[in-house]
C-alpha positions as CSV (number, residue, x, y, z in Angstrom):
1,X,-107.7,-28.4,-1.7
2,X,-110.5,-26.7,-3.6
3,X,-110.8,-22.9,-3.0
4,X,-114.5,-22.1,-2.4
5,X,-114.1,-18.4,-1.9
6,X,-112.0,-15.4,-1.0
7,X,-113.2,-12.5,1.2
8,X,-111.6,-9.1,1.2
9,X,-112.1,-6.7,4.0
10,X,-110.9,-3.2,4.8
11,X,-110.8,-2.8,8.6
12,X,-110.0,0.1,10.8
13,X,-109.7,-0.7,14.4
14,X,-108.8,2.2,16.7
15,X,-105.1,3.0,17.0
16,X,-103.7,3.2,20.5
17,X,-102.0,6.4,19.6
18,X,-101.0,8.4,16.5
19,X,-97.8,7.3,14.9
20,X,-95.4,9.2,12.6
21,X,-92.6,8.1,10.3
22,X,-90.6,10.0,7.9
23,X,-93.5,10.4,5.5
24,X,-96.6,11.1,7.4
25,X,-98.5,11.1,10.7
26,X,-101.4,8.5,11.0
27,X,-104.3,8.9,13.4
28,X,-106.2,6.1,11.8
29,X,-104.8,3.1,9.8
30,X,-107.0,1.0,7.5
31,X,-105.8,-2.6,6.9
32,X,-106.7,-5.1,4.2
33,X,-107.5,-8.6,5.7
34,X,-107.8,-11.6,3.2
35,X,-109.8,-14.7,4.1
36,X,-109.5,-17.8,2.0
37,X,-112.3,-20.5,2.4
38,X,-111.9,-24.1,1.6
39,X,-113.0,-27.4,3.0
40,X,-115.2,-25.6,5.6
41,X,-112.2,-23.8,6.9
42,X,-110.9,-20.3,6.7
43,X,-107.3,-19.2,6.5
44,X,-106.4,-15.4,7.3
45,X,-103.7,-13.3,5.8
46,X,-103.1,-9.5,6.3
47,X,-101.8,-7.3,3.4
48,X,-98.9,-5.2,4.6
49,X,-99.4,-2.6,1.9
50,X,-100.2,0.8,3.4
51,X,-102.8,3.4,2.4
52,X,-100.2,5.7,0.7
53,X,-97.4,4.6,-1.7
54,X,-94.4,5.8,0.3
55,X,-92.9,2.5,1.7
56,X,-93.7,0.7,-1.5
57,X,-95.7,1.3,-4.6
58,X,-98.5,-0.9,-3.6
59,X,-101.4,0.3,-1.5
60,X,-104.3,-1.4,0.0
61,X,-106.5,-0.1,-2.9
62,X,-104.2,-1.5,-5.5
63,X,-104.0,-4.8,-3.7
64,X,-107.8,-5.0,-3.5
65,X,-108.1,-4.4,-7.2
66,X,-105.3,-6.9,-8.2
67,X,-106.9,-9.6,-6.0
68,X,-110.4,-8.9,-7.2
69,X,-109.6,-8.7,-11.0
70,X,-106.5,-10.9,-11.4
71,X,-105.5,-13.2,-8.6
72,X,-108.8,-14.5,-7.2
73,X,-110.0,-15.7,-10.6
74,X,-106.9,-17.8,-10.8
75,X,-107.9,-19.5,-7.5
76,X,-111.6,-19.6,-6.7
77,X,-113.2,-22.8,-7.9
78,X,-110.0,-24.5,-8.6
79,X,-107.9,-27.1,-6.7
80,X,-104.7,-25.7,-5.2
81,X,-102.0,-28.0,-4.0
82,X,-100.3,-25.5,-1.7
83,X,-98.4,-22.3,-1.5
84,X,-95.9,-23.4,-4.3
85,X,-98.8,-24.1,-6.6
86,X,-100.4,-20.8,-5.8
87,X,-97.2,-18.9,-6.4
88,X,-96.6,-20.8,-9.7
89,X,-100.0,-19.6,-10.9
90,X,-99.0,-16.0,-10.1
91,X,-95.6,-16.2,-11.9
92,X,-96.5,-13.9,-14.8
93,X,-97.8,-11.2,-12.3
94,X,-95.2,-8.4,-12.4
95,X,-94.5,-7.2,-8.9
96,X,-97.4,-6.8,-6.4
97,X,-95.5,-8.9,-3.9
98,X,-97.3,-7.5,-0.8
99,X,-100.7,-8.4,-2.4
100,X,-99.5,-11.9,-3.3
101,X,-98.0,-12.4,0.1
102,X,-101.5,-11.7,1.8
103,X,-103.0,-14.6,-0.2
104,X,-99.9,-16.9,0.3
105,X,-100.0,-16.4,4.1
106,X,-103.8,-17.0,4.2
107,X,-103.2,-20.3,2.4
108,X,-100.4,-21.3,4.8
109,X,-102.8,-20.6,7.7
110,X,-105.5,-22.5,6.1
111,X,-103.4,-25.5,5.5
112,X,-101.9,-25.4,8.9
113,X,-105.5,-25.4,10.4
114,X,-106.4,-28.3,8.2
115,X,-103.3,-30.2,9.4
116,X,-103.8,-29.0,13.0
117,X,-100.4,-27.5,13.2
118,X,-99.4,-24.2,14.7
119,X,-98.2,-22.0,11.8
120,X,-94.8,-21.6,13.5
121,X,-94.3,-25.4,13.5
122,X,-95.7,-25.7,9.9
123,X,-93.0,-23.2,8.5
124,X,-90.1,-24.8,10.3
125,X,-90.1,-22.8,13.6
126,X,-91.2,-23.9,17.1
127,X,-93.5,-23.0,20.0
128,X,-90.9,-21.0,21.8
129,X,-91.0,-17.4,23.3
130,X,-89.2,-14.9,21.3
131,X,-87.7,-11.4,22.1
132,X,-89.8,-8.4,21.1
133,X,-89.1,-4.8,20.7
134,X,-91.0,-1.5,20.8
135,X,-91.1,1.0,18.0
136,X,-91.3,4.7,18.5
137,X,-92.3,7.0,15.7
138,X,-91.0,10.5,15.1
139,X,-92.0,12.5,18.1
140,X,-90.2,15.8,17.4
141,X,-89.4,16.2,21.1
142,X,-86.4,14.4,22.7
143,X,-88.0,14.4,26.1
144,X,-91.1,12.6,24.8
145,X,-89.0,10.1,23.0
146,X,-86.9,9.3,26.0
147,X,-90.0,8.9,28.1
148,X,-91.5,6.5,25.6
149,X,-88.2,4.5,25.5
150,X,-88.1,4.3,29.2
151,X,-91.6,2.9,29.4
152,X,-90.6,0.3,26.8
153,X,-87.5,-0.6,28.8
154,X,-89.6,-0.9,32.1
155,X,-91.9,-3.3,30.2
156,X,-88.9,-5.5,29.4
157,X,-88.6,-4.9,25.7
158,X,-85.2,-6.0,24.4
159,X,-84.7,-3.0,22.2
160,X,-86.4,0.1,20.9
161,X,-86.7,1.0,17.3
162,X,-86.7,4.8,16.8
163,X,-87.6,6.4,13.5
164,X,-85.1,9.1,12.3
165,X,-84.8,11.4,9.3
166,X,-82.8,14.4,8.2
167,X,-83.2,17.0,11.0
168,X,-84.4,14.4,13.5
169,X,-81.4,12.1,14.2
170,X,-78.5,13.4,16.1
171,X,-80.6,15.0,18.8
172,X,-82.9,12.1,19.6
173,X,-80.1,9.6,19.4
174,X,-77.8,11.5,21.6
175,X,-80.6,11.9,24.1
176,X,-81.2,8.2,24.2
177,X,-77.5,7.5,24.8
178,X,-77.3,10.0,27.5
179,X,-80.5,9.1,29.4
180,X,-80.9,5.4,28.7
181,X,-77.3,4.1,27.9
182,X,-78.2,0.5,28.7
183,X,-81.1,0.4,26.3
184,X,-80.2,-1.1,22.9
185,X,-81.4,1.2,20.1
186,X,-82.1,0.6,16.4
187,X,-82.3,3.7,14.4
188,X,-84.7,3.2,11.3
189,X,-84.4,5.9,8.6
190,X,-86.6,4.3,6.0
191,X,-84.2,5.3,3.3
192,X,-84.4,8.9,4.1
193,X,-80.7,9.9,3.3
194,X,-78.9,10.4,0.0
195,X,-75.4,9.5,-0.8
196,X,-74.4,13.1,0.1
197,X,-75.1,12.2,3.7
198,X,-72.3,9.5,3.9
199,X,-70.0,11.6,6.0
200,X,-72.9,12.5,8.4
201,X,-73.9,8.9,8.8
202,X,-70.3,7.7,9.2
203,X,-70.2,9.7,12.5
204,X,-73.2,7.6,14.0
205,X,-70.8,5.2,15.8
206,X,-70.9,7.7,18.5
207,X,-74.4,6.8,19.5
208,X,-73.6,3.2,20.2
209,X,-76.5,1.8,18.1
210,X,-77.4,-1.9,18.1
211,X,-78.4,-1.4,14.3
212,X,-78.7,1.4,11.8
213,X,-81.6,0.4,9.6
214,X,-82.1,1.4,5.9
215,X,-80.3,4.9,6.1
216,X,-80.1,5.1,2.3
217,X,-82.2,4.4,-0.8
218,X,-83.2,0.8,-1.5
219,X,-80.6,-0.3,-4.1
220,X,-77.8,2.1,-3.7
221,X,-75.4,-0.9,-3.1
222,X,-72.2,1.0,-3.7
223,X,-73.1,3.6,-1.1
224,X,-74.1,0.9,1.4
225,X,-70.8,-1.0,1.0
226,X,-68.9,2.3,1.5
227,X,-70.9,3.2,4.5
228,X,-70.7,-0.3,6.2
229,X,-66.9,-0.2,5.6
230,X,-66.7,3.1,7.5
231,X,-68.9,2.1,10.4
232,X,-68.4,-0.3,13.3
233,X,-72.2,0.0,13.7
234,X,-74.0,-2.8,11.9
235,X,-76.2,-1.7,9.0
236,X,-79.5,-3.5,8.6
237,X,-81.3,-3.6,5.3
238,X,-85.1,-3.5,5.0
239,X,-86.5,-1.8,1.8
240,X,-83.3,-3.1,0.0
241,X,-84.3,-6.7,0.3
242,X,-87.1,-7.9,-1.9
243,X,-85.7,-11.0,-3.7
244,X,-83.0,-13.5,-3.4
245,X,-81.0,-11.6,-5.9
246,X,-80.9,-8.7,-3.5
247,X,-79.6,-11.1,-0.8
248,X,-76.8,-12.0,-3.3
249,X,-76.0,-8.3,-3.8
250,X,-75.8,-7.8,0.1
251,X,-73.5,-10.7,0.4
252,X,-71.3,-10.0,-2.6
253,X,-70.8,-6.3,-1.8
254,X,-70.7,-6.7,2.1
255,X,-73.2,-4.0,2.0
256,X,-74.7,-4.7,5.5
257,X,-74.5,-7.2,8.4
258,X,-78.2,-7.6,9.2
259,X,-81.5,-7.9,7.6
260,X,-85.1,-7.1,8.5
261,X,-87.3,-9.8,7.0
262,X,-90.8,-8.6,6.3
263,X,-93.2,-11.2,5.1
264,X,-95.1,-8.8,2.8
265,X,-92.1,-7.2,1.3
266,X,-90.4,-10.4,0.2
267,X,-93.6,-12.0,-1.1
268,X,-94.8,-14.4,1.6
269,X,-93.7,-16.9,4.1
270,X,-92.1,-19.2,1.5
271,X,-89.7,-16.6,0.3
272,X,-89.0,-15.3,3.8
273,X,-88.0,-18.8,5.0
274,X,-85.7,-19.3,2.0
275,X,-84.0,-15.9,2.6
276,X,-83.7,-16.7,6.3
277,X,-81.9,-20.0,5.5
278,X,-79.5,-18.3,3.2
279,X,-78.7,-15.4,5.5
280,X,-78.3,-17.7,8.4
281,X,-75.8,-19.9,6.5
282,X,-73.8,-16.7,5.5
283,X,-73.7,-15.5,9.1
284,X,-76.0,-12.5,8.6
285,X,-78.3,-11.7,11.5
286,X,-82.0,-11.4,10.9
287,X,-85.1,-10.3,12.6
288,X,-88.8,-10.3,11.8
289,X,-90.0,-6.9,10.8
290,X,-93.5,-5.4,11.1
291,X,-95.7,-2.7,9.7
292,X,-98.2,-1.8,12.4
293,X,-100.2,-5.0,11.7
294,X,-103.4,-6.1,13.4
295,X,-103.5,-9.3,15.2
296,X,-103.7,-11.3,12.0
297,X,-100.4,-10.1,10.8
298,X,-98.9,-9.9,14.2
299,X,-99.4,-13.6,15.0
300,X,-98.0,-14.4,11.4
301,X,-94.9,-12.4,12.3
302,X,-94.4,-14.1,15.6
303,X,-94.5,-17.6,13.8
304,X,-91.7,-16.3,11.5
305,X,-89.7,-15.0,14.4
306,X,-89.3,-18.4,15.8
307,X,-87.1,-19.6,13.1
308,X,-83.6,-20.4,14.4
309,X,-81.7,-17.7,12.5
310,X,-83.7,-14.7,13.9
311,X,-80.8,-13.5,16.0
312,X,-82.2,-10.1,16.9
313,X,-85.5,-9.2,18.7
314,X,-88.4,-8.9,16.3
315,X,-90.4,-5.8,15.7
316,X,-93.4,-7.5,17.1
317,X,-94.8,-6.0,20.3
318,X,-98.0,-6.6,22.2
319,X,-101.3,-5.6,20.5
320,X,-102.1,-2.9,23.0
321,X,-99.2,-0.7,21.6
322,X,-100.9,-0.5,18.3
323,X,-104.7,-1.2,18.4
324,X,-107.1,-0.9,21.2
325,X,-108.8,-3.4,20.8
326,X,-107.1,-5.5,18.3
327,X,-109.1,-7.3,15.6
328,X,-108.3,-10.9,16.8
329,X,-110.1,-12.8,19.4
330,X,-106.8,-13.5,21.2
331,X,-104.6,-10.4,21.2
332,X,-100.8,-10.4,21.3
333,X,-99.6,-10.1,25.0
334,X,-96.3,-10.4,26.6
335,X,-95.7,-13.9,28.0
336,X,-92.8,-12.6,30.1
337,X,-91.0,-9.2,30.2
338,X,-90.2,-8.3,26.6
339,X,-91.3,-11.8,25.3
340,X,-94.0,-12.9,22.9
341,X,-94.8,-16.5,21.9
342,X,-96.9,-18.2,19.2
343,X,-100.2,-19.8,20.2
344,X,-100.3,-23.6,20.6
345,X,-103.2,-24.0,18.3
346,X,-103.7,-24.7,14.5
347,X,-102.7,-21.9,12.1
348,X,-102.0,-18.6,13.6
349,X,-103.9,-19.8,16.6
350,X,-106.8,-17.4,16.6
351,X,-109.3,-15.8,14.3
352,X,-110.7,-12.2,14.0
353,X,-113.3,-11.6,16.7
354,X,-116.7,-11.6,15.0
355,X,-118.1,-8.6,16.7
356,X,-115.0,-6.5,16.3
357,X,-114.7,-7.6,12.7
358,X,-118.1,-6.4,12.0
359,X,-117.7,-3.1,13.9
360,X,-114.4,-2.1,12.2
361,X,-115.0,-3.3,8.7
362,X,-115.4,-0.4,6.3
363,X,-115.7,-2.5,3.0
364,X,-116.2,-6.1,2.2
365,X,-116.1,-8.2,-1.0
366,X,-117.0,-11.8,-1.2
367,X,-115.6,-13.7,-4.2
368,X,-117.1,-17.1,-4.9
369,X,-119.0,-19.0,-2.2
């Protein structure tokens, strides 16, 4: 397949509501979309890097620069056999996994469109509905949090993910347990706690959490093993898992019993599928994570969520919880209470809506034809 061109776009569709995590509050959120053109077709990928280097050192600006100056010249005007060939060309690039993943996903989408296969089927999943969850940011008000969680429960979502951090943890979690005891809760700290908080975190069994996600720094394996041994609650790792070597550490140290697999964080769909297979064989539960993606990334995540080892509800919810309107012509909607499903169409099954894409694009770069 000869790569004719690559198009980079910054897009800023309107957010449904402001969102806060442990680092910042966002009232607008610019995303980087990548389009690869070949054989008269386009494949779409979304870079999961954020605007600020908190979750990961990459940002949308660094991703744009790395693609423009280094990655695109390795591809445009050349014949690429597939994702494995692309990744082999990038083997000497140090890091920049979220950037590489955006291109890798776009190529997967392009090939699936060429072969007239839904992306879910092309990567080994299936056209089946999957459980979804709702994410609630740091509200700072327990009543507001409970109200948001109740709305998610009434919509049928199979769990809520709530963001926590030091000073905003025991109060919201106690409120959820008291007010909505039947609602499964995942508490996500994004690595906010240090090893000195082990005693504090060891008391979290009292909240009856489904999962405690990434309470400690990414590679503090010893502390994770200690904490998991103390807790009945299952620890889920997110930022800790970038490579298969990280998976080995998790298994060797028994540092956690679940993994949030994010396509961008692990370097693309190829790596995500390989890690899924390894974790499933080891009996470690998985789910597809998300980072406030537009429909391009959201439909990609749904495809990944259909793999057989995804034992927990994914982070993927309906588009209307994030952007109104979303950037894609077909937005993600619930197909049943708390359920989403891949589209029965080639690739991710949809494309960016031309009018919305034009309206919300803030910068564009065309490389090649």
